[in-house]
N, C-alpha and C positions, 0 to 999 in steps of 0.2 A: 249167860245171859237167861233170866226171867222166860224170857220170848222163845226159846226154843229148849223146853223141858215138854216132857210128854204129857198132854192137856185130856181131860174126861169128852172134851171137846171134839177130840178126835177120832171119838167114836159114833160121830153122825153118820147118820146112811148115805152120805153126799161126800164120805170121803173112804166108803166099802172099796171104791176101785181101785182108789190108790194102793189100798191095803192088799189088796188081792195081786196089785202088780209085783210089789215090795217082798210079800210072802214068793212071788213064783221068781222073782229075782235071787231072794236066797237060796231058794232051791236048784237053781242054775247055778249057782255060786258053788257048790258040794261038787259040780262034773267036772272030770279034767279039762284042762286049759284047750285041750286039741277039739275034743267035740265041740265045749263053747265058741271057738271061732265056724265049726259046720254049722250049727245052729244057726249061729248069727247071719251067716252069709243068706243062709236060706229064709230066714225071717227077713232079713232085708231086699232080698228079689222078691218074694211073696208081696211085699208091701207097697211095691211099684204102680200095681192099677189102683191101689187106695190113695194113693200120696202124689196124683198127678200134679197137683198145683206146686207142691214142693221141686217134683222132678221138673216141671216146667223153670223156676228160679235156680234151680242147680244150672240147667241145659242154658240158660242166657248168661249166666254170670259165669259160664265155664266158655261162653262164643266170644263176650266181651275181652276177657281176661286174656284168651290162645286165639284170636284171629287166623291164624297158621294152621290151624286145625283143620281137618275136613268135617262133615254131619257125622260120617261113621264113626268117627275117631272120639267126636263128644260123645257120643249115644252109649260107647261104652265107657268113656268115665262115668257120665251119668249112672250106668248100672252098677259098676262097681264102688262108686260111691253111696248108691243103697246096701252095699252087700258092709259096706263098714262101716255105716251107719246102725244096721243089726248087728255089729258085733258091738259096737259102741253102746249098744242097750244092754247087754249082758256086761259090762265093763263094769258097770254102775256097781249092779252086785258084786262082783269082783272086788272094787274098789270100798264099798260101803262094808263087805262083811268078810273079807280074806284076813287072813293074821299075816300081819306084816311080813314074816319069814319066808310064805309062798310070793309074796310080791317081788320079795329080793332076788326071788328062786329065779325071776324071769326077766332080772332087771340088767341091763348093761349101762356104762355110762361113756361121756364121749366129751373131753374139754373139761373137765373138773378143775385142772390147772386154774382156768382164768377165773375161776369161784374162788379156790383156796387163795388164791394173790387177792382179793378184794379183801379175804375176810384175813389175811395177816397185816393187811393196811389197817384195818380198823375203818372198814369204808359201810355206808348204807347201800343195800345194794337193789336196785332194780330190775328182778326178771322181767323183760319183755315178750309176754309170751302172744300168743293168738289162740284163735277159736279151733282147735282142732276136735276128731270126734276121740280122740284119745283123752278128753280134757278130764273126766273124773278119774281114769287109773292113772291119770299123768300127774295129778294130785296128788296122790297116795307116793310117788316114785318121787317126786320132788322131794315131798317132806320128809322121805325117809335120806334125802342127802344131805337136804338145809331144811330145815323145818320155816317157817316164814309166814307173813300175813300177807292172803291174800283177798283180792278187792273181788266181790260177787254182785248179782245183781238178783234179788229176790224171785223165788216161784210165787204164783198165785194160787196155788195149792197150798195150804199150809201144813199138810204131811208130808208132801213132797218137798216140800221146801223144807222142813226138819229134817227130814232123810238126807237131801244134798250138806245142808251146814253141817250135822254131824258125820257125814261121810268124809266131808273136806276135811274136818277136824281132826281124824283120826290121828294125823300126824304135824297138822299146823298150830300156829300159836294161835291166830285170830283171823274171821272173817269180817272184812268191812263193806259196807255197802258202798257200792260205786260214785255215791252223791258225797259219801265221806271224805273228801278230801283234805281237811286240817288232820283227821285220823292216818293217813296216807303219808302226808308232811312229817307229824309224829314220829312215826315208825322209823324212817329214814335219819331225825335226828338224832334218834336214838342208836345210831348204827346199825341198824336190825336189816332185814332182809323184807321186800314186798315183791307181788307177784301183780303182774299189771297185764292186760291185753289191750289194747287200743284199735282193733279191727273191726270192730261191729259198729256201724251206722245206728246212732239213736237219736236221730234228727240235728238239725241245723241250730247249734247253742253256740255262744261265745266262747267255749274250750274249744271248738271245732274247724278244723279249716279243710280245703279241698286240696287234697295232692296225688300225686300219681299214683296206682298200684296195676301192678301188669301193664296191661294195656289201656285201661282206663285212665285218660287223662285225669279226671276230676272226681278222686274218690272221696267224699266225705266221711274225714276220721276224726278222733279224739286226739288233741294234740295235747295231751297231760303228760305224755312222758317227759316234754320237754320243761314241764314248770316243775316236775318233781325232781329232776336231775338237778336243778338249780340247787338243791340245798346242798350246803356244803359237805364235802368228802364223800359225796356218793357218785356209784356208777351204775350203769346199765350193761345189763349182760342178757343178750336174748338167750331165751332157752326154751326148750318144748321135749314131746314123748314123743318117738312115733313108735309104730305098731311093726317089728322085723316081719321078712318072709315067713311062710311057712308058720311052724309052733315055738319059734324062738325068742317072742317074748318080746321085748320095748326096749329102744334105748334112748335114755335120758341125754340131750344135747345142750353142752353150753358151749355158745360163740364166744368169741372176745371181745372183751369190753370195749362199748365203742370208745372212738377217739374223738378228742375236740368237741366235746356234747355236754351241754348244751352251747348251741349259739345265739346271737341275738335277733336271729330269723325263727321265729316259730315255724315257720311252712316248710323251710330247709331241713329244719329238724324233724318235721313230720314225713319230708318224703324218704329223708334217711332212714327213720323207725319203718316205713311201710318197706323199703329195701331188705329190711332185715326180716320182715316178715314173709315177703317174696322169698328169698332164701330160702328159710325155712319151708315155706309151701312146696319148693320144687324138691326136697330130698322126698317129700311124700304127698303130693297133690292128690291123691287119690283117700286121703284121709284130713281133709280139709273141709271145714261147716260151708260147701258149695249151697245149701240147701235154704242156706241165711241170705235175705233180701241185704246184701252187702251194699248195692250201690241204691237205695230208695230213696235218698235224698241226692237231688239232681241240680245243680245251679239255674240259677232263674232263665226260664225261655227253654229250656232244654227238658224233651220228652222223656218220660218214665222207660228203662229198660224193662218193666215187665208186664 
């Protein structure tokens, strides 16, 4: 795409800070993996006093989703989430600059038989994803196993948007704007694969419904998975990447394809996809993007969580 070529305009001083950050990520990507993990945790913990608003959002989300946890347990989860956010920052450099062999060396897989079955049947595949902190390295990992078309949201900084785009395109076929629904349908009609994450709150619109998510009864959720799955001979396979303990690397997990999906009830379908995302999160809840305002849109008359 012409819009994703290096441009002279990227030399403008307003982008210098972005280029400095990219340079730092490149240098960090040369370090041993265990060193990256250590630096990431230190950076994440050190950022807490400067990101109190994000900490407040994470705490509010965790309290609402896990009301059974004590205040001390919530505090620990917030701290660990900050540490994982620091690691996620350095994983961007890994995703953008590491050769494929180095990513493969840290990658384990689980449930590939579900993917193989869909491929043998010639089905269009919707990888039901979620916004984990492993998002960037996860994109590289998924592309190494099954190159696909991924849905994304443009970054407001043109230089960063360029690098996010090309980093994710290292292994994949195409990046589709989240509003390009026709493009998504075309992918599935061609029996190709599409990565789609419906777990961010983009506000109230015709393609969103309120459905339960953990202990929150009404979580505004994009209901597009149900519509996409209506494409003939398509299936929905939940998939995500989690960071393993220590320096073991990553596990790319495929769950079984959803059965009897979609139904004629979009809200019930969205409840099902939310349940699948819950199952993913419970495998590594410290690696989910709790600092995002997941519940910013509330039903009429209900007070903000934040």
